[in-house]
N, C-alpha and C positions, 0 to 999 in steps of 0.2 A: 285569203285574204287574214293577216290577222287579226287577232280577237285583240280590244279594249281596253285596258286597262282602268281600273279604278286604287287610286291612289292617298291613304290619309299619309298627310305630314304631321309631321311632331317634331315645331321649332321650340327649342328647349334653351333656356336661360335658366344660371343656375342650380341645374339638377332637377329641372320642372318642366313638364309641360304648358305654354304660354300659349297666346292668338291677341292678334290686336286687330285694330282697322285703319287700314291705309299708313301699314305700316308704324303706327303709333294707338298710345289707348291700352296696352298690353297688361293685359290677364290674365290668373293661374288657370290651368285645363288637366291640373292633375298628373301622375305620375306616370315617365313617359314608358319607363318596362310594362307597368300593367297595361295601360289603353294597348301599345305595342302586340300583346298576346291576345288581347281583345280584338282588335283588327285580324288579327292573323287568321284567327277562329273563326270570325265572319265570313272570311271568303276573303278577304283585302287581295289583292294581286301581286301588290309589292308596299313597301312604306317608304317612306322619304324622310329622315332625320337630318333638322340644323341646329348646329349652335348656333343659334343666332345673334349671342356674343361675342362670340371667338375671334371673329376681325378684328372688332372695336378694341377688346381688351387685351387683342395681340396674345391669345391665350389657344391654346391647340387645343382642338375635339377629343373631347374625353376620351380616350379607347378603353378606358373600363366598364363607361355605363354604353357601347356599344357592343362592350362581349357579353353584359348582360341582355342586354335586348336580345341579342343573335339566340342566346341559347334559349329564348321563350317562343321563338316563330319559327315558322321553315318557309315565309317565302322572300324575295330579293329581298334586300334593302339598301340605301344609297346612304351615306353620310358626307356631310357638310358643312364648313364655320373653319375657317384661318387655317386652310390648305393653302401653303405657300412653295412647296418644290417637295418635290417625288416622294423625299427620307419622311413628311407625312403622312402619306398615301399606302406604304407600306406592312405601318403598324394598323391602320383601321381596317386592311381587306383582311389581315391576318387575324384581328380578333372578330369578322366575322359577316364585315362589311363584304357585298356584292361590286358596289360599284362608288364611287365619291363627284360627290358635285360639288365645280369653284365657282365661283363668282366675282366677287373684286380684285381678289391675286389674278386673277386671268386677264382682266382690263387691263391692271397697271404692269402684266408682265404677260404680252401675248403666247410669248414663245412656249410658257411653260403649259398648254395645251398640246403641244407637239412632243415637249419632253415627256407627259403624263402617257398619252398615247405610243409612244414609240417603250417605256417602260410597261405598259402594264395592259396595252392593250386598246383600243375604242372603244370597244363595249362596258369598260371598266369607268368609262368619264363621261360624266353629262354636263355640260353649259349651264350654268342657270345665269338666267336674263332677267332683272330688275328692269322694268319701261314703264314709262307713263309718257304721255300726249303732252308734248310744248311744240305749241303750235299749232303745226299742222306733221311736226315729225313725233316719230317713237323715240324717245332719248334714253339710251341707255342710265340706270344708276347704280350706284356702290354703297357700299359700307350699311346693309339693314337697310336700304332707299334713300341715305342723307346724304349722298353726294349724286353730285349730276356729271355726267360725263361728256367727250365732245363726239362722244358713238352713240349709232344709230343703232337701231332694232337692227334691221334685215341685211345694213350691212357684216353687221356686229355677228351676228348667228352666222352668215355666207360662210366667214371667215372663220369662225370657230370649227365651222363641219369640214371646210379642208382644209384644217390644222391638224385634225383627228380626236375631235369631239362626237362620239358616237349617238348622245344625246342631246335635245336640245326641251329645258326648262325654262319656258314664258310664265310670267308672273307680272302682268298688268299691276301697277301699283294703283293707277286708277279704282280698280276695283276690286280690290285684295280688301276681306271682308266686311263688304260691301252689302254680301248675298243680292245683289243686283244681275247676275249670269256673267260670265265668260265675255272677255273681250275678245268676241267671234270674226270679227273683220280682220287683225294683225292674225290673229292664228291658222286662217286659211291661206293668208298670204305666206307666212311660213311655209306652210304646210306645199302650196306651190313652188317654193323656191329652195324648199331643200329635199331630201332623199334619205337624212334618217331621222327617225322620231320625234314627236315635239308633242310635251307635254304639257296641256293647259292646267296655268295655276292662278288663281286671284277671284274670285267673284258667285261662287257656286252656292246657290241658297236652298234650290228646291233639283226633282230629277229632272226635270224640263231642261233647265240649265245643263247637266250631262248630256243629254240626247243632243243641244245644240252645239255642246262644244266637239261632240262626232260628226253629228252629221253636217253641218253649216261650216263648224271651223275646222273640221278635217282630221283634227287632232285624233293622236294613237294611242291616249293618255290624259284621264284627267285625274286635278290634285284637288284633294282639298280641306282641310282642316276643322275650324270648329261647328260646322254642322253635323261632322262625326262626333267628335269632341265633348259637345254636347250633348249627344243624342236627339239631333231636330232630324237626322236623316240616320237609318239606319242602312250598315251594307247590301245584305240580304234584300232587305224590301227594295233598294236601290238596283240592285242586278236584274232582278226580277223585272221592276217597270221597263229597265232597256229590253230584256228580250223579249218581253213583249211586242214592244217597239219594234223591232228586226235586226237589233243591234248586237251583232259577234261577239259577247264578254263572258267568262265562265260565272257561272251560276257563285251565287253565293252560299254561307252556310248558316240556317238558324238556328 
């Protein structure tokens, strides 16, 4: 049985880590290099670094910042934001990233998933999906959650897997930043539908929420931001709690 993963997410804007609620009301959460180093030290299993303004501002993710973060950590690291071609990926992997995350650009051009998987291997490609409930369906949104699309969560995730994505990072926009728990039902459905790992994102507020994501939602990993950035939950304590509940997870470091 594979170990479950705890993944702090660093949303980057103008070189700083930021956090919002339901994708708005952004506030500063600290220096990304310092936070990355601290999380690696505490026993985080991976990190995700998303340049949240890259797509909207038509900028490429800052490879120099990736390089700095990579120098300070010894755990796998995913980078996303503004990636729209194979040419964007090489410099990020060379700078120290282990995987890249694509979102808006893949919705716009699904063939991009095939191209990146072929060029770099599926294990490097994370398809990030931001979705919210519209009526009785989970509708995919792009551009930092600003633009609704005609894609639906489950069919898009399945297509992503078929095109070569190695992992799905599903963020429930309805739960994002609310600390009310992950979106368990769609998580469980995704995990029943796919054979690649699914990462839960959006809604973590306490240790029990992570347990629910793993046990009820069947998630392979759970991602959170503000509760880690603002010290509400410490990674070693979270991992200790999950181990005591019988979750197969690597220990944290006090």
